Each structure stands twice: as C-alpha cells, then as structure tokens.
Residue frames relative to the residue before (quaternion, step in Angstrom):
aa qw qx qy qz dx dy dz
X 1.0000 0.0000 0.0000 0.0000 0.00 0.00 0.00
X 0.4322 -0.6955 0.4899 0.2992 3.61 -0.75 0.94
X 0.4233 -0.7104 0.5125 0.2314 3.45 -1.32 0.59
X 0.3013 0.7501 -0.5216 0.2730 3.51 1.20 0.49
X 0.6420 -0.5767 0.3841 0.3282 3.55 -1.21 1.01
X 0.6647 0.5495 -0.3255 0.3876 3.55 0.97 -0.76
X 0.6573 0.4972 -0.2934 0.4845 3.55 1.37 -0.05
X 0.3756 0.7676 -0.4500 0.2591 3.61 1.42 -0.21
X 0.7081 0.4750 -0.2762 0.4435 3.55 0.73 -1.07
X 0.5987 0.5369 -0.3404 0.4873 3.60 1.10 -0.66
X 0.7051 0.4607 -0.2684 0.4675 3.57 0.78 -0.90
X 0.6797 0.4957 -0.2969 0.4517 3.62 0.79 -1.09
X 0.8234 0.3097 -0.1396 0.4546 3.62 0.60 -1.13
X 0.7387 0.4236 -0.2389 0.4666 3.53 1.05 -0.81
X 0.7825 0.3234 -0.1694 0.5043 3.57 0.86 -0.89
X 0.7241 0.4312 -0.2379 0.4828 3.67 0.64 -1.05
X 0.6508 0.5283 -0.2961 0.4579 3.51 1.03 -0.89
X 0.6855 0.4736 -0.2896 0.4711 3.55 0.95 -0.80
X 0.6505 0.5245 -0.3208 0.4459 3.44 1.07 -0.66
X 0.6088 0.5200 -0.3276 0.5016 3.53 1.11 -0.78
X 0.6239 0.5439 -0.3438 0.4436 3.67 0.80 -0.90
X 0.7314 0.4342 -0.2044 0.4845 3.57 1.03 -1.00
X 0.4998 -0.6775 0.4032 0.3588 3.62 1.31 -0.13
X 0.5744 0.6202 -0.3835 0.3719 3.52 1.19 0.42
X 0.5245 -0.6592 0.4451 0.3037 3.54 -0.94 0.77
X 0.0991 0.8151 -0.5671 0.0645 3.52 -0.86 0.81
X 0.1984 0.7912 -0.5592 0.1480 3.58 -0.73 0.98
X 0.4155 -0.6757 0.5382 0.2848 3.62 -0.85 0.81
X 0.5822 -0.5833 0.4368 0.3606 3.50 -1.17 0.43
X 0.6455 0.5301 -0.3172 0.4491 3.61 1.09 -0.56
X 0.6054 0.4851 -0.3745 0.5079 3.54 1.36 0.02
X 0.6434 0.5287 -0.3319 0.4431 3.68 1.10 -0.12
X 0.2556 -0.7153 0.6208 0.1940 3.48 -1.32 0.41
X 0.1650 0.7856 -0.5526 0.2244 3.49 -0.54 1.28
X 0.3128 -0.7042 0.5907 0.2394 3.62 -1.23 0.21
X 0.6743 0.5136 -0.3479 0.4007 3.55 -0.97 0.71
X 0.7269 -0.4090 0.3096 0.4565 3.51 -1.31 -0.27
X 0.5133 -0.6340 0.4790 0.3241 3.55 -1.08 0.81
X 0.6640 0.5090 -0.3250 0.4409 3.63 0.87 -0.74
X 0.6033 0.5085 -0.3624 0.4961 3.70 1.12 -0.76
X 0.6303 0.5434 -0.3324 0.4438 3.63 0.94 -0.70
X 0.6407 0.5427 -0.2836 0.4632 3.48 0.92 -0.95
X 0.6883 0.4528 -0.2748 0.4957 3.58 0.85 -1.17
X 0.6564 0.5168 -0.3543 0.4201 3.66 0.88 -0.77
X 0.6349 0.5223 -0.3200 0.4709 3.58 1.11 -0.82
X 0.6615 0.4898 -0.3193 0.4696 3.63 0.90 -0.79
X 0.7237 0.4567 -0.3184 0.4078 3.58 0.81 -0.72
X 0.4995 0.6180 -0.4187 0.4397 3.53 1.38 -0.17
X 0.7929 0.3340 -0.2019 0.4680 3.62 0.77 -0.74
X 0.4908 0.6639 -0.4306 0.3647 3.57 1.18 0.13
C-alpha cells in the first residue's frame, strides 16, 4: 500500500479500524521506528505472527 497521504483514510478507517475491531495488530512500517531495511522489517513482522 502506498504511503501517499491520499490513502490515509483508507488505511485508518478501512484497514486499521477493521483490524482493531477484529483484535488484530496492524501498523504500517512508516509508523515504526527501526534501523535497517524496510523489507527486512516487514518480513520480520510477518514471521512473528506466523
């Protein structure tokens, strides 16, 4: 999903809101503070819930 500001409502109310309602953790990578590769961070986050 692009991080363009035009998609903020879709993310906040459509994706993140639905996840929170279902009790599922949801956070975009640009909301996190980390060092290293963005893709490595995404893969790491996915592997934590698998």
